N, C-alpha and C positions, 0 to 999 in steps of 0.2 A: 383543432389541436387537442391537447390532453389536459386542458385546464378545467377545473370544476365549473359546472354550468351556472351556478349562481354566486360563486365566491370570487373568482378572478378570471377575466378573459384577457385577450390580447389588447383590448382597448379600455380595460377597467382596472382601477386601483382599489376597488372596494375591499375593505378589510373586515374581519370579525374578531371576536374575542374568545378566550378559552372557556368562557361561561357558556358559550353556544357550541363551539367545536373544540377539537384538540383533546381527545380523550386521554392521550398519554400525559400531556402536560397539565391537563385540567385536574387530574387526580393529584394526590398528595405530592407536593414538591417540598421535600424536607431539607433544611439547611444544616440539620444536625441529627446524627444517628449515634446512639450510645456506643462507646468503645468498651468492648467487653474486657475483663481483667486479663484474659489470656492474650488478647491482641496488644494490650498495653505493655506486656512484657516484651513483645516483638519490637514495639516502638522504642522502648528503653534500651534494648539491645543495640539497635541501629544508632541511637544517639550516643551510646556509651563507647562505640567501637568505630567512630568515623574515620580515625586515622588509618586503622587497619583496612577498612572497606576501601578507602581511597588508594591505599598501597596495592591492594589486589587489582584495581583497575589499572594502575600504572604498570604493573607487571604484565598485564595482558596487552596493553597498548604498545609496549616497547618491542613486541614481536611483529616484524613487518610481514604479516601473513597475506601478501598480495597474491590473489588467485589468478591463474591464467598466464603467469610469466615463469619461465624455467629458472631464472635467476633466484626467485624467492620460493621455489618449491620446498626446499629444506625448512624454510621458516613457517610454511603452512603446516608441515608435519610437526614442527616444534609447537605450534599453537594447539594442534590436536593433542599432543602429549601433555601439554599444560592443562587442557581440559580434562583429560583422563585422570590426571592427578587429583583434580578437584572432585570428580565423581567418585573416585576411590575413597577419599577422605570423608565424603558425605554418606558413604555406604550405598551409593546408587549402583545397581547392577546394570552393566552395560556391555555392549559388543560393538566392535568396529567392522564395517563391511566394505569390501571392494565391490564397486558397482559398475565397472567397465573401464573404458579407456578414453582419453582425449588427446588431442594433438598439440604439442608445443614445439615450435621451431622446426617443424617438419618431421618430428618423431612422435611415436605413440607412447604415452605414459599412463599409469593407473590414475583414475580420478581419485583425489584425496578421499580417504575413508569417510563414510557416513556413520555417525554414532547413534545408536538407539540405546536409551537408558531408561530405567524405571526404578522408582522407590515407593514402597508400600504395595501390598497385594491383598488388602482387606476388601472383600467382595461386598461388604456392607457400606463401603464408602464410594463416593463418586471418583471418577478418574479424569484428570485434566492432562491434556497433551500440550507440551510447550515446544514450539518450533523456534530454533535459533541458528545463527551462522557465525563463523569464526573469521571469515576472510574480509579483506578491505580492498578498496580501489587503490590504484597507484596514485599517490598524491603528487601534484605538481608543486614542488617546494618553492618555486618562484612566486606562487600565489598564496603561500602560507605565511602568516605572521609569527608563527612559532614552529618548533620542531614537531612534526606530525607524530613522532615515535616517543614523545615525552609528554606526559600530561602536564599542562601548564595552566596555571590559574591566572586569569585576567578579568578584572571587574566581576568577580564571583562566578565566572564561567570557566569550565574545564575544557581545554582545547586538546585535540589529539585524534588520530584515526581510530574510529570505533568507540568514541566516547558517548555518542548519542544513541547508537543502535548496534545490534550484533553483539560485539564483545561486552559492552557495558550492561546490556539487558540480560545476557546470560550470567554474567558475574552477579547481577542483582538477584536473579532467581536462586543461584547457588547460596548467596548470602542470606536470603529469606529462609531457605531450608536450614542453614546453619543456625539461624536465630531460633528456630523452633527447637532444634536439638540442644543447643546451649542453654535454652530456657526450660529444659525438661518437659517439653510439650510434644504430644503426638501431632503428626501432620494430619490436618482434618480431611484431607483427600489423598488419593494415590496420584502420583505425578509421573508422567512419561515424557521423555525428551527425544526430539528429532533434531540432530545437530549436523549441519553440513558445512563445507568450506568452499562451495562454488556458487554462493548466492549471487555474486556479481559476474558470474559467467553463465547466466541463464539456468543455474541450478542443474547442470548437466548430470544425467544419471539418476536424479532424485525421483522423478515421476514414475519411471518403470519400476524402481525399487519399492517405493511405497505401495504401489499396486500389488506387488507380490506379497507384501506383509499385512495387507488389509485384514485378512481373516485370522491372523494369529496375534501379532503385536498390538494391533489397533482394535481388537474385537470388543474390548470392554471400555473404550474411550467414550466419555460423555461429552466433553467440551474441548475445544482447541483454542489456544491463545498464541497470537503473533504480536510481538512488540515491535511495531513499525509505525510509519506515518508521523505526523506532528500536529500540534495544536494549530488552530486557525489564527490565534493571536498570541500575546504574551502573558495574559492574566488568568484566563479561565481554562481549566483542564478539559480535555475532549476525549470522546470515544468515536472511533471510525467504524461505520456500519455498511459502507458501500463504496464501489469504485467503478469507473467506466471501463469499457473494453475499447481496444484500438484496432481499426482496420487500416492498414498502410498499403496504398495502391500506387502503381506506377503506370503512366500512359506514355507510350513511345509512338512517334509518327515518323515514318521514313518516306522520303520522296519517291514516287513511282515514275517510271520512265515516261509514261503517256499523260502524266498529270499536268493540269494547267492552273492548279491552285497552290497558294502559298501554305506551307506546312504550319507556320506560326499562326496564320489566320485560322487554319483548321483547328488548332489547339484551343485558341481563344473561343471560338464558336462552340466547341464541344463543352467547355467548362461553363459557358453561359447557360447551358442546359442542365448542368449539374448542380449549381448553386446561383443564388442571385446576389445583388449588391449588399443585402443584409445577412448574407451567409445562411439563408434558409436552404435546406436540402431539397432539391427539386426532383429527386428520384421518385417515380410513382410508387406508392404503397410503402415507402421506406419507414414512415412513422406509424404505420398501422398497428405495429406490435408493441409500441411503447405503452407502458402501464399508465392508466388514468391517474392523474394527480387528484388527490382528495383534500378536503379542508383539513382533516387531521394531519396529513403530511405537511401541508403548508404551515401549520401551526409549529411543527418541529423546526422549520426553517426560521419562522418568526422569532422563536425563542433563542436562537443562536446569538451569543454575545461576543464581543471582541472583533467584530467585523463591521466596519463603518464604510458604507458604500461611498460616502463623500470623499474619503481619502483617495479613492481610485477613479472617481467619476471623470476627471479631466483626461485620464489615459484611455477611456473607453471610446469606441467609435461613436459618431454623432447619434446614430439611431438608438444606442443603448444608454445614452446619458440621462434619460428620464426614467429609467428602470429603478425600481426600489430594490431593497436588499434581497428579498425572496427571489425576484425574477433574475437578478444577477447571479445569485448562488445556484439557482436551478439551471442557468445556462452552463455554468461550469460543471455541475455534478449530475444533473437530473435528466436533461434533454439532449438528444443527438446534436452534434455540431460538426463542422467541417473546417479543416485547415488546409489551404492550398499553397504550395510553394511556387516560386517563380519558375518560368520556363527555362530549362537548361539547354544551352547549345554547346557544341563541341569547342573545347579550348585547346585542342591538340595542335601540333605544328602544321598538319595538313589543312586545318580550318574546314573540316567537313561540314557543309551547310545542308546536307541531305537528310539529317536526322536530328530530332530534338526529343526531349523527354520532360515529364512533369510529375512530381510526386504530390500526393495529397493523402491526408489522414482524416478518417471519419470516426468520431467517438460514438460508440453505441452504449446503450443503457439496458438495465434489466428488462427481460422479456424479449429483447432483440437477440436473435441467434446469429452466430458468426456466419454459418453456412448460408442461411437465407439472406442475410444482409449483403453478403459478398455476391450471391447470385443476382440479386436485384440491381446492384451497382454495375456489375459487368454487363448484364443484359441491357441496362439502360444506355450505357456507352455504345454498345453495339447498335442498338436501335437508333440512337441519335446520329451515328455515322451514316446509317442507311437513309434516314430522313434528309440529312444535309447533303447526301450524294457525294460524300468525300471519296475521292479517287486515289488518295495516298494510302499507304499501308499503316493501319492503326492497330497497335497491340496494347491491351490493358491487362494488367496482372495484379494479383494480390501478393505483396511482398512479405507481409507478416500479419498475424492476427492474435488477439487475446480477448478473452471473454469478460463481460461485466460481472460484478459480484454484488450481492445484497444480502443483508441479514435483518431479522426482526429485532428491533430495539426493545421489544417487550419480552424477549426470551429470557430464561433464567440466567444465561451467560452474561447478557448485557445488564440485567437488573443487579446481578452480583457486583459487576464492575462499577456500576453507577453508585451503588450503596457504599462500596469501598472508597470511591473517590469522595463522596460526601464525608466519610469518616476521616479521611486524611486532609482534604483541602477545605472542608466545610462549604463546598460549592457543588451544585448539581452540574455535571459535565455537559458541555455542548455535544450534541449528536451531529457528526459531520460525515461527509464523503470525500473521496479523493478524485481529482480530475486527471489522474493518471491510472494506468493499469497496474494491478497488484498480481503479478503472475503466479507467485508462490501461493498466495491466498486462494486464487481460483483453482490452482492445482490441488491443494489440500481439500477444498470444498467439493471438487468433482470426485476425488478418490475416496475420501473418508465419509462424506455426506453427513458431517456433524456441524453443529453451530460453532462458527469461528469468530472470536473476538479479536479485532485489530486494535491494539492499545498503544496510542502515542504516549511516550513518557517524557516528552520535551516540547518546549514552546516553538513558535514559528521561526526562531532565530538559530536553530541547531544546525541547519545545513547538513543533514544526515547524508553520509557517503560522499560529501563534497569537500571543497577546499575550506580550511578553517572549521572543520566539524567541531561541535562543542555541545555541552549541555550545562545548564545552570546548576551550580554545585548543590543547591537546595533541592532541585528536582531529582538529582541522582539519588540522594538519600531518601527522599519521599517516595521515589519509585519502588524502593525496596519495601517500604511500609505499605504501599498500595498493593503489592503482591501478597504480603501477609494478610492484609485485610480482605482481599479478594478470595484467598483460599478459605478463610472462615465463612465469608458470605456464600460462596458457591456450595459449601457443605450444608448450609442451613436452608437454602432456597429449595422448595419442592418443584419438581418438573411439571 
């Protein structure tokens, strides 16, 4: 496997300390970093204008900018106009771009405009690119406890569509810039914005457009920030530095005329050769490209707070119940894994029993390549069918795929965010990964080839993009302070 040879094996729970390993966490872990006088003015502005800042969020949330539905198309454009007004007031130079068409209810319409904006053109300063989005998912009002289009406070949490990500984070960035301006402070960096309204529709049109602008609009960008994801718990802030990729496959078996074997039995036997009872992937050479786990890396996992494996131990399969925190988290984030759905049979009126199908998803991790992993999987299924002498027709196909993503937590981008977090929360942030794919992040990473910071601004209770989406009121205001602190920190840190 990919475990360190003396640190941890599949049969060992040996641990070490940061006195021996863990360079990143063994070095200075400061709980306090001095707040410079200029940053203090930003904090004071936020604290003095909380009512106005909350009102701005309410104005954004009340616009039902649901993407992908013709009924709400005018509301999406209204949200774009609302954003343009903000950019104009802040003195951000911007342009709106048509990037193609998409289909709604059988007709073609222009994809809502993508906004590119920039403020500051001082070549002696670094340039930070902020990605944001304006659309929301269609809320199921039967599952909401409040009006999704009205910011409602319950138990110090703000509920509403877009309160935890998208609208709220863009409003926070705008407010941070306004705080600098109203405090008569120069922005310590140049800022560029990429703002879309199709985030929840696979970001249609965005990838091709960004590729076209790579050499002009993005030529001087040093770092990218995406406010997404969430904390692992409720108490300690986090920074996200990686995510898995997803390979979604479908296997279909159709009964052949001369076959004497049962198609369901064929399916079961094929999958017995794909994974075992402990969900180990049995595809030859599939794990060969997984990056070796080092003691330093395990120390990062050891340092994660706000995750107690005892709270979920009873929900784990029997073979996982003796695992410690590191092993459980690595299963979610760090090592390839497989999820196999039940066998699907025809439920139509004709009750066709001659064809069945089964979906499965394989999570891939950094250094595993989509194309190679797909080839190994499909080739293995084909070889298994030959070895088992299956005489029914078997089709295996890749339904969709996304790449894994990883960043260096020692990079200036993450170090600046870490120091900013300490300034605001007086806590060193957890360094975490996502067990879902972050398609926009991998897109930006592939096209721009810059360090990308994924910054969760809310705890594990926010339910971003889902029913009863919310953010702790305190975290909404502190998120703005974080952005101000980050802009100072990134301007100080040397590459």
